[in-house]
C-alpha positions as CSV (number, residue, x, y, z in Angstrom):
1,M,-17.5,-8.5,13.6
2,A,-18.9,-6.5,10.7
3,E,-18.4,-7.8,7.2
4,K,-16.7,-5.7,4.5
5,G,-18.9,-2.9,3.5
6,E,-21.1,-2.9,6.6
7,G,-21.4,-0.1,9.1
8,P,-21.4,3.6,8.5
9,H,-20.1,4.8,5.2
10,K,-20.6,1.3,3.7
11,T,-20.6,2.5,0.1
12,R,-18.5,5.1,-1.7
13,S,-21.7,7.0,-2.6
14,T,-21.7,8.1,1.0
15,N,-18.0,8.1,1.7
16,R,-16.0,9.2,-1.3
17,K,-12.4,9.6,-0.3
18,A,-11.0,9.5,-3.8
19,G,-11.7,8.5,-7.3
20,E,-14.6,10.7,-8.2
21,P,-15.7,9.7,-11.7
22,E,-15.3,13.3,-12.9
23,D,-11.6,13.0,-11.9
24,L,-11.1,10.7,-14.9
25,V,-11.0,11.6,-18.6
26,P,-14.0,9.6,-20.0
27,G,-12.8,6.6,-22.0
28,E,-9.1,7.0,-21.1
29,F,-9.1,4.3,-18.4
30,P,-12.3,2.2,-18.9
31,L,-11.5,-0.5,-16.3
32,V,-10.7,2.1,-13.6
33,E,-13.7,4.2,-14.5
34,R,-16.1,1.2,-14.2
35,I,-14.9,0.5,-10.7
36,I,-14.8,4.1,-9.5
37,S,-18.3,4.8,-10.8
38,D,-19.8,1.7,-9.1
39,T,-21.1,3.2,-5.9
40,T,-22.6,-0.1,-4.8
41,Q,-19.2,-1.2,-3.7
42,S,-17.5,-0.2,-0.4
43,D,-14.1,1.5,-0.5
44,V,-12.4,-1.7,0.4
45,Q,-14.2,-3.7,-2.4
46,A,-13.4,-1.0,-4.9
47,A,-9.7,-0.9,-3.8
48,E,-9.5,-4.7,-4.1
49,A,-10.8,-4.5,-7.6
50,L,-8.3,-1.8,-8.5
51,V,-5.5,-4.0,-7.1
52,E,-6.5,-6.6,-9.6
53,I,-6.2,-4.1,-12.4
54,A,-2.8,-2.9,-11.1
55,R,-1.6,-6.6,-11.2
56,R,-2.7,-7.3,-14.8
57,G,0.1,-7.4,-17.3
58,D,-2.4,-7.3,-20.2
59,V,-3.5,-3.8,-19.2
60,S,-1.5,-0.7,-20.1
61,L,1.0,0.6,-17.5
62,E,-0.9,3.9,-17.5
63,E,-4.2,2.3,-16.5
64,R,-2.4,0.1,-13.9
65,F,-0.8,3.3,-12.5
66,E,-4.2,5.0,-12.4
67,A,-5.8,2.0,-10.6
68,L,-3.0,2.2,-8.1
69,A,-3.4,5.9,-7.6
70,H,-7.1,5.7,-7.0
71,G,-7.0,2.5,-5.0
72,L,-4.4,3.8,-2.5
73,N,-6.7,6.6,-1.6
74,L,-9.6,4.3,-1.1
75,D,-7.9,1.6,1.0
76,F,-4.1,1.7,1.2
77,K,-3.9,-1.6,3.1
78,S,-5.5,-3.5,0.1
79,F,-2.3,-2.9,-1.8
80,S,0.1,-4.5,0.6
81,G,0.2,-7.8,-1.2
82,L,0.8,-6.0,-4.5
83,A,3.8,-4.1,-3.0
84,A,5.4,-7.5,-2.0
85,E,5.4,-8.7,-5.6
86,T,9.1,-8.9,-6.7
87,N,8.4,-7.9,-10.3
88,L,6.0,-5.1,-9.7
89,P,6.7,-2.5,-12.4
90,L,9.1,0.0,-11.2
91,E,6.7,2.9,-11.7
92,L,4.1,1.2,-9.5
93,A,6.6,0.3,-6.8
94,Q,7.9,3.8,-6.7
95,R,4.3,5.3,-6.4
96,F,3.5,2.9,-3.6
97,L,6.7,3.9,-1.8
98,D,6.1,7.6,-2.3
99,E,2.5,7.3,-1.0
100,L,3.7,5.1,1.9
101,L,6.1,7.9,3.0
102,N,3.1,10.2,3.5
103,R,1.4,7.9,6.0
104,N,3.1,9.4,9.0
105,Q,0.1,8.7,11.2
106,Q,0.3,5.0,10.4
107,P,3.8,3.8,11.5
108,V,2.8,0.1,11.4
109,L,1.6,0.5,7.8
110,Q,4.8,2.3,6.9
111,I,7.0,-0.4,8.4
112,E,5.0,-3.2,6.8
113,G,5.1,-1.5,3.5
114,C,8.9,-1.0,3.6
115,L,9.3,-4.6,4.5
116,A,7.2,-5.6,1.6
117,L,9.2,-3.5,-0.8
118,L,12.4,-5.2,0.3
119,N,11.4,-8.1,-1.9
120,H,11.4,-6.0,-5.1
121,T,13.9,-6.9,-7.8
122,D,15.0,-3.3,-8.3
123,Q,18.0,-2.3,-6.2
124,C,16.9,1.3,-6.0
125,I,13.5,0.5,-4.6
126,R,15.0,-1.9,-2.1
127,S,17.6,0.8,-1.1
128,Q,14.9,3.4,-0.6
129,A,12.8,1.0,1.4
130,M,15.8,0.1,3.6
131,E,16.7,3.7,4.2
132,Q,13.1,4.5,5.2
133,L,12.8,1.4,7.3
134,A,16.0,2.3,9.2
135,F,14.6,5.8,9.8
136,L,11.2,4.4,11.0
137,V,12.8,2.1,13.5
138,E,15.4,4.7,14.5
139,K,18.3,2.4,13.5
140,E,20.0,4.3,10.7
141,S,23.2,2.4,11.5
142,L,21.6,-0.8,10.2
143,V,20.8,0.4,6.7
144,E,23.6,-1.8,5.4
145,S,22.6,-4.8,7.5
146,P,19.3,-6.2,6.0
147,Q,18.8,-9.0,8.4
148,E,19.5,-6.9,11.5
149,L,17.3,-4.2,10.1
150,K,14.5,-6.7,9.5
151,T,14.8,-8.0,13.1
152,A,14.7,-4.4,14.4
153,A,11.6,-3.7,12.3
154,L,9.8,-6.7,13.5
155,A,10.6,-5.8,17.1
156,K,9.3,-2.2,16.4
157,L,6.1,-3.7,14.9
158,E,5.5,-5.8,17.9
159,E,6.1,-2.8,20.2
160,L,3.7,-0.7,18.2
161,R,1.0,-3.3,18.1
162,K,1.2,-3.7,21.9
163,N,1.4,0.0,22.5
164,P,0.0,1.9,19.5
165,P,0.7,5.6,19.4
166,A,-2.4,7.6,20.1
167,S,-2.3,9.2,16.7
168,A,-1.9,5.9,14.8
169,T,-4.9,4.3,13.1
170,A,-5.4,0.6,13.1
171,D,-4.3,-0.2,9.6
172,S,-1.9,-3.1,9.7
173,S,-1.6,-6.6,8.4
174,D,-0.4,-9.8,10.0
175,V,1.8,-10.9,7.2
176,I,5.3,-9.7,7.0
177,P,7.2,-10.6,3.8
178,D,10.7,-12.0,3.9
179,L,13.7,-9.9,2.7
180,A,14.8,-10.5,-0.8
181,P,18.0,-12.5,-1.2
182,E,21.2,-10.4,-1.0
């Protein structure tokens, strides 16, 4: 099995999906700029470094948001642990959810992301995640039944992993977070 960064497109210098240094205003987000401009790192390595910035409470919310925005475009999956953090700032949780909803070709990733956001302390984020999850598993009637919805989502994940849709990409994790207490 190849290690991170091996294979074709191993560095962002040959595979820039997002985060071109010229996209940033010089000096405005120095931590993000440093990572984005380092072309020796793979997309995954850069995304993981950006996750750490997004987690840092001592960094401005604006720079954390910028790290999230660039990182999601580099490697969305790297941010799944961040999404499961109960006290993730609302702006970051909302951005993750908004971006997640655009991943129609990755139903496993969408379901896992919605499950992760069910841990959030903000009721609005949890409600949006539940509504989207109910839609994804085609069980809208379960939107008011978190445990039943979670069970349906886990069953759908198992089904999708056994029989992935032809259009889906292999971008899923093995860790499914628990629902937040009711």
